[in-house]
N, C-alpha and C positions, 0 to 999 in steps of 0.2 A: 413467821418471826413474831415474837411477843414483844410488846412495846410498853415503855413508861411514857406517859403523855403529860406534858405541861402546856396549858392553854391560857392565853391572856396575861402573861407575865408583863406587867407594866414597869418600864424603866424610863427615867428622865435623864437625858444625856445630850451632849453637843455632838451633832452629826450633820453634815451637809456640805455641799460644794459652794453654795452661794454665801457671801458675807453675812447676810441677814440670818442665815441658818446657824451661823457660828457665834452669834451674839449671846444667846441664852440657851439653856437646855430645853429640849422639846420631848414630848412623850413618844415612846416607841412601844409597840406591842410585840411580844415574842410568843411563838408557838413552837414546841419541840416534841420530837419523838425520838426515844433512845431505846436501842435493843436491850432487853433484859439480859444481863451478862451470864447468868448461871441458873439453870433450872433447879439448882439446890434450894433456891429461895422458896420454891413452892412447898418443899418438905420442911425446911428448917424454920420458916417464918421469922428469919433474922434479917435485920437491915444490912448486916455485914455481907450477906450473900447477894445483894442487889445494889441499886444505885439510890443514894439519898437525894431525892429531888429537891429538897431544901438547899443542899450543898450546890447543886447545879444552878439554882436560882441565884444563890449568893455569888457564885462564880461569874455569872453574867453581869450582875450588878457591879461587882468589883472591876471587871474588865472595862465596862462602860464608863466607870469613874476614872480609870487610869489611862484609857486610850480614847482619843477623839478622832473618828474617821471622817473622811469626806464622802465616801460612798457606802451605801448599805451593803453592796456586794462584798466589799473588803471586810466590813464588820462581820457579816454573816460567815464568811470563810474563816476569819480569825477565830471566832467563837466556836464554830463547829470543830475545827482542828484542835483547839484547846480542850474541848470536851472529850474528844477521842483520846487525847494524850493524858488527861488528868483523871478520867473516870474509867470504869471497867467495861465500857460499852464498845461494841464492834461497829455500830451504826448510829448515825445521828442525822435527823432531818430537822433543820432549823429555818423558821420563817421569821422575818422581822419586817415590821411595817411602820411607816411614819403616819401619824394621824392628822387628818385635816390640813395637810400641806398644800393640796390643790383645791381650788374652789369647786364645790359640787362633787367632790370625791371623798369618801369616808377615810380611805387609807390607800397608800401605795407601798409596795415592798418587794422583797425578794425571798426566795426559798432556795436553800442549798441542801444537798444530801452528800454525806461523806461516810466512807467506810475505813476501818482500820486495816 
């Protein structure tokens, strides 16, 4: 499977179970892998035949602005399912991590994989 990869997409949003996590936006890092939808892109060299990764990044930013989740698990599932529905991919692997939330730990997060 050939993949489009987005690494280190930084988004600030409100997410968390604890009240102190819901007081202000916190930074999250996203990594994504999306199946290239059509091998025609290799021949055509046209954006129309593949996935616009800028549009995927904008989708994630917009969803994080509009929805505030308590759990990263719920957020990751919501975003992955939305990407499958809104973009031409048949597979998405999405990782999301909170940064510096635990003392002595760089990041904590979850990874989900979904198929159409």
